[in-house]
Structures are given as C-alpha cells and as structure tokens.
C-alpha positions as CSV (number, residue, x, y, z in Angstrom):
1,M,0.1,0.0,-0.1
2,A,3.1,2.3,0.1
3,L,2.5,2.9,-3.6
4,F,-1.0,4.2,-2.9
5,Q,0.2,6.3,0.0
6,K,2.8,7.9,-2.2
7,L,0.1,8.6,-4.9
8,F,-2.3,10.2,-2.4
9,K,0.4,12.3,-0.9
10,Q,1.4,13.7,-4.3
11,T,-2.3,14.0,-5.3
12,F,-2.8,16.0,-2.1
13,I,0.2,18.3,-2.9
14,Y,-0.9,18.7,-6.5
15,G,-4.5,19.0,-5.4
16,V,-3.6,22.0,-3.2
17,A,-1.7,23.5,-6.0
18,T,-4.6,23.0,-8.4
19,V,-7.5,23.6,-6.1
20,V,-6.1,26.8,-4.7
21,P,-5.9,28.4,-8.2
22,R,-9.4,27.3,-9.0
23,M,-10.5,28.4,-5.6
24,L,-9.9,31.8,-7.1
25,S,-13.4,31.4,-8.7
26,F,-15.0,31.0,-5.2
27,L,-12.9,33.7,-3.7
28,L,-13.7,36.2,-6.4
29,L,-17.4,35.2,-6.8
30,P,-18.6,37.1,-3.7
31,L,-16.6,40.2,-5.0
32,Y,-17.9,40.0,-8.5
33,S,-21.5,39.3,-7.6
34,A,-21.4,42.1,-5.1
35,Y,-19.8,44.8,-7.5
36,L,-20.9,43.6,-11.0
37,P,-24.5,43.3,-12.1
38,T,-25.4,39.9,-13.8
39,E,-24.8,41.2,-17.3
40,G,-21.4,42.4,-16.3
41,F,-20.4,39.1,-14.8
42,G,-21.9,37.4,-17.9
43,E,-19.5,39.4,-20.1
44,V,-16.6,38.4,-18.0
45,A,-17.8,34.8,-18.2
46,I,-17.9,35.0,-22.1
47,V,-14.4,36.4,-22.3
48,F,-12.9,33.8,-20.1
49,S,-14.8,31.0,-22.0
50,W,-13.1,32.2,-25.2
51,M,-9.7,32.3,-23.4
52,A,-10.4,28.6,-22.4
53,V,-10.8,27.7,-26.1
54,F,-7.5,29.6,-27.1
55,N,-5.7,28.0,-24.2
56,V,-6.3,24.5,-25.6
57,L,-5.3,25.6,-29.1
58,L,-2.1,27.1,-28.0
59,A,-1.0,24.0,-26.0
60,Y,-1.9,21.7,-28.9
61,G,-1.6,18.5,-26.8
62,M,2.1,19.2,-26.1
63,E,1.7,18.9,-22.3
64,T,0.5,15.3,-22.5
65,S,3.0,14.5,-25.2
66,F,5.7,15.8,-22.9
67,F,4.5,13.3,-20.2
68,R,4.4,10.5,-22.7
69,F,8.0,10.8,-23.9
70,F,9.7,12.3,-20.9
71,H,10.1,8.9,-19.2
72,Q,11.5,7.2,-22.3
73,E,15.3,6.8,-22.1
74,K,15.7,7.4,-25.7
75,Y,14.3,11.0,-25.5
76,S,14.8,11.9,-21.8
77,K,17.3,14.6,-22.5
78,E,15.7,16.3,-25.5
79,V,11.9,16.1,-24.8
80,T,12.0,19.1,-22.5
81,A,13.9,21.3,-24.8
82,T,12.0,20.2,-28.0
83,S,8.5,20.8,-26.3
84,A,9.7,24.2,-24.9
85,I,11.0,25.5,-28.1
86,S,8.0,24.4,-30.0
87,L,5.5,26.3,-27.7
88,M,7.8,29.3,-27.7
89,G,7.7,29.5,-31.6
90,S,4.0,28.9,-31.9
91,T,3.2,31.5,-29.1
92,A,5.3,34.0,-31.0
93,I,3.3,33.3,-34.2
94,F,0.1,33.6,-32.3
95,L,1.0,36.9,-30.8
96,M,2.0,38.4,-34.1
97,L,-1.1,37.3,-35.8
98,G,-3.3,38.4,-32.8
99,F,-1.9,41.9,-33.1
100,I,-2.5,42.0,-36.8
101,F,-6.1,40.8,-36.7
102,M,-7.3,42.2,-33.4
103,E,-10.3,43.8,-34.9
104,Q,-11.4,40.7,-36.7
105,I,-11.0,38.6,-33.5
106,S,-13.1,41.0,-31.7
107,A,-15.8,40.9,-34.3
108,A,-15.8,36.9,-34.4
109,T,-15.8,36.5,-30.7
110,A,-18.0,39.5,-29.7
111,I,-15.2,40.4,-27.1
112,A,-14.9,44.2,-26.9
113,S,-12.0,45.4,-28.8
114,H,-10.5,47.2,-25.7
115,Y,-10.2,43.8,-24.0
116,I,-8.5,41.9,-26.8
117,L,-5.0,43.1,-26.0
118,Y,-5.3,41.9,-22.4
119,V,-6.6,38.6,-23.6
120,L,-3.8,38.0,-26.1
121,L,-1.1,38.8,-23.6
122,I,-2.6,36.6,-21.0
123,L,-2.9,33.7,-23.3
124,A,0.7,34.0,-24.4
125,L,2.1,34.2,-20.9
126,D,0.1,31.2,-19.8
127,A,1.2,29.2,-22.9
128,L,4.8,29.7,-22.1
129,S,4.4,28.5,-18.6
130,T,2.9,25.2,-19.8
131,I,6.1,23.1,-20.2
132,P,7.8,24.5,-17.0
133,F,4.8,23.4,-15.0
134,A,4.8,20.1,-16.7
135,W,8.5,19.7,-16.0
136,L,7.9,20.3,-12.3
137,R,5.2,17.6,-12.3
138,A,7.2,15.1,-14.3
139,T,10.3,15.5,-12.0
140,E,8.1,15.1,-8.9
141,R,8.4,18.7,-7.5
142,P,5.0,19.2,-6.3
143,G,6.2,21.6,-3.6
144,T,7.6,24.1,-6.1
145,F,4.6,23.6,-8.5
146,A,2.3,24.4,-5.5
147,I,4.2,27.5,-4.3
148,I,4.1,29.0,-7.8
149,K,0.5,28.2,-8.4
150,I,-0.6,29.7,-5.1
151,G,1.6,32.7,-5.6
152,N,-0.3,33.3,-8.9
153,V,-3.6,33.2,-7.0
154,A,-2.5,35.4,-4.3
155,V,-1.4,38.1,-6.7
156,N,-4.5,37.8,-8.9
157,L,-6.8,37.9,-5.9
158,G,-5.0,40.8,-4.2
159,L,-5.1,42.9,-7.4
160,N,-8.8,42.2,-8.0
161,I,-9.6,43.3,-4.5
162,F,-7.5,46.4,-4.9
163,F,-8.6,47.5,-8.3
164,I,-12.4,46.9,-7.7
165,V,-12.7,47.6,-3.8
166,Y,-10.0,50.0,-2.7
167,L,-8.7,51.9,-5.7
168,P,-12.0,53.9,-6.1
169,K,-11.8,54.9,-2.4
170,I,-8.1,55.7,-2.5
171,A,-8.5,57.7,-5.7
172,S,-10.9,60.0,-4.1
173,Q,-8.4,61.0,-1.4
174,N,-5.0,60.7,-3.3
175,T,-4.0,62.7,-6.4
176,F,-1.6,60.1,-7.6
177,F,-4.1,57.2,-7.5
178,E,-6.8,59.4,-9.1
179,T,-4.7,59.9,-12.1
180,I,-4.7,56.1,-12.7
181,Y,-8.1,55.3,-11.7
182,I,-10.8,55.0,-14.3
183,P,-14.5,54.9,-13.4
184,N,-16.7,52.1,-14.5
185,F,-13.5,50.1,-15.6
186,E,-14.1,47.1,-13.3
187,I,-14.2,44.5,-16.0
188,A,-10.9,45.8,-17.6
189,Y,-9.3,45.7,-14.2
190,I,-10.2,42.1,-13.8
191,F,-8.2,41.3,-17.0
192,I,-5.4,43.5,-15.9
193,A,-5.0,41.8,-12.5
194,N,-5.0,38.3,-14.4
195,L,-2.3,39.7,-16.8
196,I,0.0,40.9,-14.0
197,A,-0.3,37.6,-12.1
198,S,0.5,35.6,-15.4
199,A,3.5,37.9,-16.1
200,L,5.0,37.4,-12.6
201,T,4.4,33.6,-12.8
202,L,6.4,33.5,-16.0
203,L,9.0,35.7,-14.4
204,V,9.5,33.0,-11.6
205,M,9.8,30.4,-14.3
206,L,12.6,32.2,-16.3
207,P,15.3,30.1,-14.7
208,F,13.8,27.1,-16.4
209,Y,14.4,28.8,-19.8
210,F,17.8,30.1,-18.9
211,K,19.0,26.5,-18.1
212,L,17.2,24.9,-21.1
213,P,19.6,23.2,-23.6
214,Y,18.3,24.7,-26.8
215,T,18.4,21.6,-28.9
216,F,15.6,20.8,-31.1
217,N,15.0,17.2,-32.2
218,S,12.8,17.5,-35.3
219,S,12.1,13.7,-35.5
220,L,11.0,13.7,-31.8
221,W,8.9,16.9,-32.5
222,K,7.0,15.2,-35.1
223,K,6.3,12.2,-32.9
224,M,5.1,14.5,-30.2
225,L,2.9,16.3,-32.6
226,N,1.5,13.0,-33.9
227,Y,0.8,12.0,-30.4
228,G,-0.6,15.2,-29.2
229,A,-2.9,15.7,-32.2
230,P,-5.7,13.6,-31.0
231,I,-5.2,15.2,-27.6
232,L,-5.6,18.6,-29.3
233,I,-8.9,17.3,-30.8
234,A,-9.9,15.9,-27.6
235,G,-9.1,19.2,-25.8
236,I,-11.2,21.2,-28.3
237,G,-14.0,18.8,-27.6
238,F,-13.6,19.2,-23.9
239,V,-13.5,22.9,-23.9
240,I,-16.7,23.0,-26.0
241,N,-18.3,20.9,-23.3
242,E,-17.0,23.1,-20.6
243,V,-17.3,26.6,-21.6
244,F,-19.1,26.8,-25.0
245,D,-22.5,26.9,-23.3
246,K,-21.8,30.3,-22.0
247,I,-20.9,31.5,-25.5
248,L,-24.0,29.8,-27.1
249,L,-26.2,31.4,-24.5
250,G,-24.8,34.8,-25.5
251,W,-25.6,33.9,-29.1
252,L,-28.9,32.2,-28.9
253,L,-30.8,34.1,-26.3
254,P,-32.4,37.7,-26.9
255,Q,-29.6,40.3,-26.6
256,D,-31.4,42.2,-23.9
257,I,-31.3,39.4,-21.5
258,A,-28.3,37.1,-22.8
259,K,-25.5,38.6,-20.7
260,S,-27.6,38.6,-17.6
261,E,-28.6,34.9,-18.1
262,V,-25.0,34.0,-18.7
263,G,-24.0,35.8,-15.5
264,A,-26.5,34.1,-13.3
265,Y,-25.7,30.7,-15.0
266,A,-21.9,31.2,-14.7
267,A,-22.2,32.2,-11.0
268,C,-24.2,29.2,-10.0
269,Y,-22.2,26.9,-12.2
270,R,-19.3,27.8,-10.0
271,L,-20.8,26.2,-7.0
272,A,-20.4,22.8,-8.8
273,L,-16.5,23.5,-9.0
274,F,-16.3,21.6,-5.6
275,M,-16.6,18.5,-7.8
276,T,-14.3,19.8,-10.5
277,L,-11.6,20.8,-8.0
278,F,-11.7,17.4,-6.6
279,A,-11.5,15.7,-10.0
280,T,-8.8,18.0,-11.3
281,A,-6.6,17.6,-8.2
282,F,-7.0,13.9,-8.6
283,R,-6.2,13.9,-12.2
284,M,-3.1,16.1,-11.7
285,G,-1.6,13.4,-9.3
286,I,-2.8,10.4,-11.3
287,E,-1.7,11.3,-14.8
288,P,2.1,11.0,-14.1
289,F,1.4,7.9,-12.1
290,F,-0.4,6.2,-15.0
291,F,2.5,6.5,-17.2
292,S,5.2,5.7,-14.8
293,H,3.5,2.5,-13.5
294,A,2.1,1.2,-16.8
295,K,4.6,-1.7,-17.0
296,E,3.9,-2.9,-13.5
297,K,2.7,-6.4,-13.2
298,D,-0.7,-5.4,-11.4
299,A,-1.0,-2.1,-13.1
300,T,-4.7,-2.9,-14.2
301,K,-5.7,-3.9,-10.8
302,T,-4.2,-0.8,-9.4
303,Y,-6.0,1.4,-12.0
304,A,-9.4,-0.3,-11.1
305,L,-8.9,0.3,-7.4
306,I,-8.0,3.9,-7.9
307,T,-11.1,4.5,-10.0
308,R,-13.3,2.9,-7.3
309,Y,-11.8,5.2,-4.8
310,F,-12.4,8.2,-6.9
311,V,-16.1,7.3,-7.3
312,V,-16.3,6.9,-3.5
313,F,-15.1,10.3,-2.7
314,G,-16.9,11.9,-5.7
315,A,-20.2,10.5,-4.6
316,V,-19.7,11.9,-1.1
317,I,-18.9,15.4,-2.6
318,L,-22.1,15.2,-4.9
319,V,-24.3,14.4,-2.0
320,T,-22.9,16.9,0.5
321,V,-22.6,19.9,-1.9
322,T,-26.1,19.4,-3.2
323,I,-27.7,19.2,0.1
324,F,-25.8,22.3,1.4
325,A,-25.9,24.3,-2.0
326,D,-28.4,26.9,-0.7
327,L,-26.2,27.7,2.3
328,L,-23.0,28.0,0.0
329,K,-24.9,30.5,-2.1
330,L,-25.3,32.8,0.8
331,L,-21.5,32.9,1.2
332,L,-20.5,32.9,-2.3
333,I,-23.2,34.7,-4.4
334,R,-24.1,37.9,-2.5
335,D,-26.7,39.4,-5.0
336,S,-29.9,37.4,-5.0
337,S,-30.5,38.3,-8.7
338,Y,-28.1,35.5,-9.4
339,W,-30.0,32.9,-7.5
340,D,-32.5,32.1,-10.2
341,A,-30.0,29.8,-11.7
342,M,-29.4,27.6,-8.6
343,I,-31.6,24.9,-10.3
344,V,-28.7,23.8,-12.4
345,V,-26.4,23.1,-9.6
346,P,-27.1,19.3,-9.1
347,M,-26.9,18.9,-12.9
348,I,-23.5,20.4,-13.2
349,L,-22.3,18.5,-10.1
350,I,-23.3,15.3,-11.7
351,A,-21.9,16.3,-15.0
352,N,-18.6,17.0,-13.6
353,F,-18.7,13.7,-11.6
354,F,-19.1,11.9,-14.9
355,L,-16.2,13.9,-16.3
356,G,-14.0,12.9,-13.4
357,I,-14.8,9.3,-13.9
358,Y,-14.1,9.6,-17.6
359,H,-10.6,11.1,-16.9
360,N,-9.8,8.0,-14.6
361,L,-11.1,5.5,-17.3
362,S,-9.0,7.2,-20.0
363,V,-5.8,5.5,-18.8
364,W,-6.4,2.8,-21.4
365,Y,-5.8,4.9,-24.4
366,K,-3.0,7.0,-22.8
367,V,-0.8,4.1,-21.8
368,N,-1.8,2.1,-24.8
369,D,-0.9,4.9,-27.4
370,R,-4.5,4.9,-28.7
371,T,-4.9,8.6,-28.0
372,R,-7.0,9.0,-31.2
373,F,-9.9,7.7,-29.2
374,A,-9.7,10.7,-27.0
375,G,-10.5,12.7,-30.1
376,Y,-13.2,10.5,-31.1
377,I,-15.0,10.5,-27.8
378,S,-14.5,14.2,-27.0
379,I,-15.9,15.2,-30.6
380,F,-18.9,13.0,-29.9
381,G,-19.4,14.7,-26.6
382,A,-18.9,18.1,-28.3
383,I,-21.6,17.0,-30.9
384,V,-24.0,16.2,-28.0
385,T,-23.2,19.4,-26.4
386,L,-23.8,21.6,-29.5
387,V,-26.9,19.9,-30.7
388,L,-28.6,19.9,-27.2
389,N,-27.6,23.4,-26.7
390,F,-29.0,24.7,-30.0
391,W,-32.1,22.7,-29.4
392,L,-32.8,23.4,-25.7
393,I,-31.4,27.0,-25.1
394,P,-34.3,28.7,-27.0
395,Y,-36.9,26.8,-24.8
396,Y,-35.1,26.3,-21.3
397,S,-32.2,28.8,-21.4
398,Y,-29.4,27.8,-19.1
399,V,-31.3,24.7,-17.8
400,G,-31.0,23.4,-21.4
401,S,-27.3,24.0,-21.2
402,A,-27.0,22.1,-17.8
403,I,-28.8,19.1,-19.4
404,A,-26.6,19.2,-22.4
405,T,-23.4,19.3,-20.3
406,M,-24.6,16.4,-18.2
407,A,-25.5,14.4,-21.3
408,A,-22.3,15.0,-23.0
409,Y,-20.1,14.0,-20.1
410,G,-22.2,11.0,-19.3
411,S,-21.9,9.7,-22.9
412,M,-18.2,10.3,-22.9
413,M,-17.9,8.2,-19.7
414,L,-19.8,5.3,-21.1
415,L,-18.0,5.3,-24.4
416,S,-14.6,5.2,-22.7
417,L,-15.7,2.4,-20.6
418,Y,-16.9,0.6,-23.6
419,F,-13.8,1.0,-25.8
420,G,-11.5,0.5,-22.7
421,R,-12.9,-3.0,-22.1
422,K,-12.2,-3.9,-25.8
423,Y,-8.7,-2.5,-26.1
424,Y,-7.2,-2.5,-22.6
425,P,-9.4,-4.4,-20.2
426,I,-9.2,-3.2,-16.7
427,P,-11.1,-5.2,-14.0
428,Y,-13.4,-2.4,-12.7
429,D,-15.9,-3.3,-10.0
430,L,-18.7,-2.0,-12.0
431,K,-21.5,-3.4,-9.7
432,R,-20.0,-1.4,-6.9
433,I,-19.1,1.6,-8.8
434,G,-22.4,1.7,-10.4
435,G,-24.2,1.4,-7.0
436,Y,-22.3,4.4,-5.6
437,L,-23.2,6.4,-8.7
438,L,-26.9,5.5,-8.7
439,I,-27.4,6.0,-5.0
440,S,-25.6,9.4,-4.8
441,I,-27.4,10.7,-7.8
442,S,-30.8,9.6,-6.5
443,F,-30.2,11.1,-3.1
444,S,-29.0,14.4,-4.5
445,T,-31.7,15.0,-7.1
446,V,-34.6,13.7,-4.9
447,Y,-33.5,15.9,-2.1
448,F,-32.7,19.1,-4.1
449,Y,-35.9,19.0,-6.4
450,L,-38.4,17.7,-3.8
451,F,-37.1,18.4,-0.3
452,R,-34.8,21.3,-0.8
453,N,-33.8,23.3,2.5
454,N,-34.9,20.4,4.7
455,Y,-31.6,20.1,6.3
456,Y,-32.8,17.6,8.8
457,L,-33.6,15.1,6.0
458,G,-30.5,16.1,4.2
459,S,-28.4,15.3,7.2
460,I,-30.0,11.8,7.5
461,L,-29.3,11.2,3.9
462,I,-25.6,12.0,4.3
463,L,-25.4,9.8,7.4
464,I,-27.0,6.9,5.5
465,F,-24.7,7.3,2.6
466,F,-21.6,7.3,4.8
467,A,-22.9,4.2,6.5
468,L,-23.4,2.5,3.2
469,I,-19.8,3.4,2.1
470,Y,-18.2,2.2,5.4
471,Y,-20.1,-1.0,5.2
472,A,-18.9,-1.7,1.6
473,E,-15.4,-0.3,1.9
474,K,-14.2,-0.7,5.5
475,D,-11.7,-3.4,5.0
476,Q,-10.0,-1.6,1.9
477,L,-10.1,1.8,3.6
478,K,-8.4,0.4,6.7
479,L,-5.8,-1.2,4.7
480,L,-5.2,2.0,2.6
481,L,-4.9,4.3,5.6
482,K,-2.7,1.9,7.6
483,K,0.8,3.2,7.8
484,S,3.5,1.3,6.0
C-alpha cells in the first residue's frame, strides 16, 4: 500500500496547487457578484470562455506528449527542450497574428476590442508556462509547483480586490491614484489583474528557460505532434463541453437578457466547482502515475482500485454539496438576482462527476498509445453539447445548457468504458461503482428538487450514505490508511 500512500500524498500536494488557483473562482465570486451586475459578470464569463478555447489551441496537446515521452530513455534529455521551443515558436506566431487581426478577432468572438490586447497577452504568458509546470510535475517537485501556483492566485486575488474595492476609495483621497483610476472600468481591471499575475508567474519560471539546452529534435517533435494531435482534438471537444454553453447562451438568447442569463448561470455553475476541484486535483496526481506504472505487473488492478476510490469520494462530494448548496450560495453569491440559476447546480455537479470518472477511465488509451480515441470520444461529446444546446437553449435557457453538459459527459464516460474494455481491459468493480453512482445521484436529485432546504432530512441522507460506504469499503479503507 506504500504505492498508494505515495500517490495520495502527491495527489494532495498537486491538489492543493490546483485547487487553490481554481478556488480563485470561489474567492472572487462574492466580490464580482457584489460589485458587478449579472450582465457584467456574464460579459466576464464569455471572455474567459473564449480564453479557455484558445488555451487549448495554444497548447495543442504538447503537455500530454511531454509526459508520454519524458520517461523514455531514448528521449529523456531532449523532450523538455523540444517541447519548450515548440511552444515558444507557436506562441510568438500567435501573438504576431493576434496583433495584426485584433479587430477581426473582436468581431468573431464578440469580445469588446478594448479587452482583446489583455486577452492576447494573458494567453501568451500562460502558454509559455505550460512546459515549465509540466516539467515540475514530471520530475516530482509538487512543492515548487504548489508554491508558484498559489503565488499566482495570491497576486490575482489581491489585485482584483485592490482594483475593484480599494482603488475607487483611495482615488478620491489621493491625487496620484486619482490619475490612474478609471471609473466604470471594473471588467478591464479584472483582466489587468490576471495579466499581472500571469506575467509574474512566467518571471518566476525564467530560470527554467535560462537552463534549457536549446537543442531541437525534429524527429521527436513530429512524434510528439502526432501523439498530441488527438489530444488537441480531445481538448477542443472538452473545452466545447466545458465553456461553450456560455458562448452559445450569449448567441442564442435575446440580446437584452443574454448577458444577464449568462452571468447568473456562470455564477451558480461555480458552486459545482467543488466536484471539479476534486476531479482536477486527482487527475493532476494520477496522470504521471499512470505513465510511470504502466509496465507494473498489477497495473490494471491498481487502476481499477484507484477509480473505485475516486467514485467513492466523488459520490460523497455530490451528495454533500447538493444538500448544502443553498447555504453555500449565501456565502459565495451575494446578490440574490443571481440565484434564479441555482436549479442547475445538481446537474452540473453530476456532469462533472461523470467527467472525473471519464478521466480515470481514460488511462487505457493514454498508456496504450491509442490517443486518437480521446479525439473520437470528445468530438462525440462536443456534438452532443452543441446539438442539445442549440435545441434546448431557446426553450429552457441555461437549464438546457446544464442538461446538455450532463448528457455530454455521461456519454463520454460510457464510451470510454466501452472501448477500454475492448482494447485494454481493466477489472473495474462495475457493480459497486454503479451502485455508488446510482445512490448518490438519487439522493442528490430527490433531495434538491423535492425536499430542498430540509436540512434535517439532508443530514440523515448524508449519514445513511456514509454508513453504506463504510459497510462496503471498511476493509479496503483500513488497509489503505494503515501506515507502512
């Protein structure tokens, strides 16, 4: 069990490093909901949605390719330099084209032209940090990884608070700050804070580039591109599933209510990030583990057990967050005009639970060099997302988007399970995993849509669920937690 203890130790550290930056969404949600109207928050959500799309395009699967080739002796000394140089070149080209076609980008994305410069620079800085962060993970330096990630959050959060809350007050009393303060500039200040944080992060990463041996292996680069191409396609599919609903809401709803609806939906969507945070932290620790242990004798049994544990903890989060969602909204969403979209919270939680399971199931195509299936599955999910959003948004607004997200991630999970059993059989305990899924989804949806705010009943459901888990898993959990 020492192997599992190491895994969960690294997962915890990577989890902190990943969860804390994403916690920025929670920490800033009360600020934005208090100082921005729903339409203002909607505009911010649409811009960040487009940024997520471009983040995937600018990485073009190179991060996963890096992990795939880093542990191969043949390429161990060249993979870091080749992948870093590749991203440096592509980012430079992106910036050049972005500056030339700023107006066209603004028209195509409906992002106000005065935000485009900030967006381009943030995207470029984040792209250049991709390989340095991947290198820290691959060389098992979770502490350094965590410190830099958390530092980025601290700067971003501090600057958001300063620009939005304190600068207007200081400007009225200080001549110097009065010259730099611009009234009604809150949305731009959000992007400026992000830009400064990204710039400082890359500055901290500069020693990586100074020590980099600038040798470019074109043969290796082609292999990495070939390996990463399906990952890029998968990434495009994933980003469509994750953020394109906000963009489509802005396109398909009447313009007088579109941004307001997006703002309410995006705010309540963030309450489901508790599941996303857990799933992302788990994935950050597990992905290098999958590759480094692929040749172990009992690798498939290990993967099966890890997935079962993921479902156990994910099911607990689903039930708990759903039951206490209305208490969380009081802490995180200060303006009641956002609360109309609370109806989507259980659906988005379930959707992200499905996505987390999918990531665990995806080990089969990553270690088996069948990454093209990532593209097939994600494109299928993206088609489900787009079709259902175009169909449902005109009738049900953001509820239609939530249903589409749940259907997309659920179908991807099932497809990955199906193909995985065919090409790389892993002995998952499907009966037990399916039981946890069914019970947690049933408890959550029945409570939220029929007995909402009945915390006495909700607490009983949580206790019953914990009892069921303990009865089913007590032997394995005791073994897992036992000190080596």
